[in-house]
N, C-alpha and C positions, 0 to 999 in steps of 0.2 A: 280487516283493515282497522288499525288503531291509531288514534292521534295523540298527540300532545297538542318624556314627557313628564313629565314631572307631574306629581299628583296635585290636582286642583280640588279644593274643598268646594263642592258644588252647592249652589244656593238651594236650600231646601232639603239637603240630604240629612240622614239621621246620624245618630251617634256611632253607627257601625262604619262610617266612612273611613277610607284609608288615609292615614296621616302622612304628612310629608316625610317624617322620619323613617317611614317604612318603604318609601318609594325606591324603585330601582333607579340607578343613575341614568340620565338621558344619554342616548347614543352619542358618543363623542364625535362621530363623523357626521352627525346630522346637523341641519341648520339650527342656529341658536334659537332658544325660546326666550321670549321676554317675560320677566317676572316682576317688573317694576310697575307699581300702581301709578307712578308719575309719568309713564311713557305715553299715556293717552290711548292705549289699546288694551284689549282684554288680557288679564294675567294668564300666562301659559300659551299665548298665541305665538305662532312661528314668525320669525323674521328671516326672509321676506314672507309676507302673508300668502296663504294658499288661496288661489283664485280658481274655484271650480267652474267647469263648463256645464251649463244646464242641459238636462236630459241626455247626458253623455256619461259613459263609464270610462274612467281615466285611471291609468296606472300611476301610482305614486311610489316609486322604488325607495327602498331604505336609503337614507342619507339625503333625499331631496326635500324632506320636510323635517320637522322636529320630533316626529313620531319615532319611537324605538323600533318599529316594525315597518316593513314595506306593506302596501295594501292597495286594493282597488277601491275607487270612490265612484259612487253614483249620486247625483243630486237631481231633483225633478225639474221639469220645465217651470219657469217662474220662480226659481230658487231665490233670486235676489229681491223678490217682492215681499218676503217675510223672513223672520228669523226664528221661527218656532216649528220647524219640520220635525215630525217623528223620526227617530233613528233606529235602524236595524244594524246590529253588528253581527256579521255572519262568519262562523268559524268552519274551517275545512277539515278534511280527514287526513290520514297519514300519507296517502298517495300524492297529496299536493303540498307536502312540506318543502321548504326551500329557503334560500338565503335572503329573500325579500327584494332581490335585485333582478339578476338575470333569470332566476327561477320563477319570478312572479307570474308569468303567463300560464304556469301550471294550474293556477286557480280558475282559468277559463274553461277547464275541461268538464267541470260539473259543479253542482251546488248553485248558490245564489249568483255568483258572477256569470256562470254559463246561462242561467235563466234570464238575467238582465241583458246579456249580449244578444239573446235570441228574441227578446221581448215577450217571453212567456213567464210572467210572474204576476204581480199585482196589476190588474188591468188599468187601474187609475194612476199607478206610479206615484204613490203618495208619500214615499219615504226617502230620506237620505239613507244610503246603504254603504257601509264600509266593511271590507272583507280583508282583514290582516292575514299575512302569511307567517306561519310559525316554523321554527327551525329546531329540530330535536338535537342538533349539534350543540345547542345552547343548554344541554342538560335538562330538558323539559321546562326550563325557566319561562319560556314563552307561553306555557300553558297554565301557569300559576294564577291564583286569584289576584295577586298583586299586579301581574302583567296585564290582566284584563282590566283591573281598576285604572291602571295608568293609561291604557288605550281609551277607556271611557272618558277620562279627564282630558286627554288630548283632543278627542272628538268634540267634546263640549266647549273647549276653548277655541276651536278653529273652524267650526261649522255652525251654521244657523239652525241649531236644533233645540227642541224642547227638552230640557233636562229632566222633565217629569215623564217623558214618553220615550224611554230608551228600552229596546227589546234585544234579547240575545237569542240567536239560533245557531245551530251547528249540527253537522252530521258525522257519524262514526267517531273518530278520535276527536272531532270538534265538540263532542259532548263534554269532554274532560275539562276544558277551561270554563265551561258554564257551571258545572258542578263545583269546581274548585272555587270559583268566584262566590257562588251562593253560600257555600259552606264557610269560607273565610270571613265573609262580611255579613253573615246572618241575612242574606238576601241583597244587601247593598242598596244601590240607588236605582236599579232597573225596575221596570214596571211589569214585565212578564217575560217568560222564556219558553223556548221550544227545542229540546234536543231530539234529533231524528236518528234512529239507530245509534244512539249516543253511548259512548264508553262511559261507564259509571265509575267515578274516581273517589267518591267519598263514602263514608259509612255512617249511617245513623245521625246525619246532620239535618235531616229534613225538617224536624220540628223547630229548628232555629230559623228556618226561612219559609215556613208554611204560609206566611202572609203573601207570598209571591205566586201569582197564577202561573201554572205550568201546563203545557200540553206535550205529552210524550207521543211520538210516532215510532213504530217499529214493524219489522217484517217477522212473521211467525216462523219462517224457515231460515232465519239468519243464523248461520253457524260460525260467523266471524266475530260478531258481537252478539252473542245469544241473548234474547230478551230476558230470559229467566235469570240471567246473571247481571243484568244491567238495568234497563228501563223498569222492569217489573220489581226489582229490588227497591229502587228509589220510590216507585209508586206505592208499594206496600208499606214502606216506612212512613210515607206521607199520610196515607189514609189511616194509619194507626195512631197519629198524633191526637192528644187529648189536652185541651179542647181541639176540635177539628179545624182544619184549614178553613179560613173564611170563604175561599173560592175553591170548590171541589176540583181536584186535578182531573184533567182529561187525558185519556189514554186510547189511542187509535192503533190497532194492530192489524196490518194487512195479512189476510190468511195465507195467501199464496206467494208472498214476496220473501226474498232472501235479503242479502245485504245491499239493497239497491233502491230504497224507497224514498230517498230525499228529493230527487228531481220531480217525481210525480206528486209529491207533497207541495213543493214550491211552485210548480207550474199548474197546480190545481186539477190535473187530470185524475188524481187520486180521489177526488170527490165523486167520481162515477162509480157507485157501489156495484153496478152490474159487472164492470170490467175489473174492479179491484175490491172484491168482497172482503169483509172483515171476519175475524174470528167470531164464533157464536157464543163463546163462554167467557166470562170476565176473568182477569182484567183485559182490557183492550177493545172493548165493544163500543166505545164512544164513536158515533158516526162522524165522518168528515162532512159536516153539513153547514159549515160556515167557513169562509176562506181563512187561512191562517192570518192573513193581513187584516181582515175585518176583526178577527178575534183579538189580535194584538191591540187594536185601536180602542177596544172596550175598556182598556186599563191604563191608568196613569199612576205614577208614584206621588202620593200626597205629600206636600211640604210638612 
């Protein structure tokens, strides 16, 4: 299985930020986004404003917000009490591609939206989670680094999130937009990433984004997205950087798993080493000994 808003200059982002001149046009059918500093609301915010439902996963079809993509939204209980929630943006695989409207429920089959629906993810539910749906009929444009940057800008303008604690994860083809974003923007504004059985779409860019913590997960028996051609290539490139990455990359390879290891990673059952043993020879021997969610929260993007 293989996957494929207007840019806001985030407070505290570095010189690699995506400029307005590079941004893809906002969806003409979407609700208008306000860009006036005199309007009394945050630049880039949708009109009408998005009103999330706390502790609820909500479908936001394409055209109902000012986002270029349809997506699922989850915000924690107590969401309105603060405006600095950590954000996870979760990308899907090829099997869940769609038009962002009537196809949006495909995202509920697996991955983060499925885990949120079943309540089997971060036990403390500490994150805002947005899961956009990509459509390859758009010529893979939905998977570009620019598309990811635009969605990050949209999320930052419309949700009460901490712009220094933005995390990317994705499985199978959902690895492609992560690598594209990291490579295009030398790591960009995200704090950490985790591609799972992820399709590797860039070559030899790792040393430009080595400052970004990354945790690879893969199944050793995966013959759809073989680790030797994808996660291992990126990992090897990263560990070869000189000077070395400030945070050593983590690589967890399940010994007996094929192309199906994202749900057990997101729902944390993969932490049971007796049930899901790892390979015994590097790379891929990093134990799953801290939840992915706790690992994310160790890192923030410094202004």
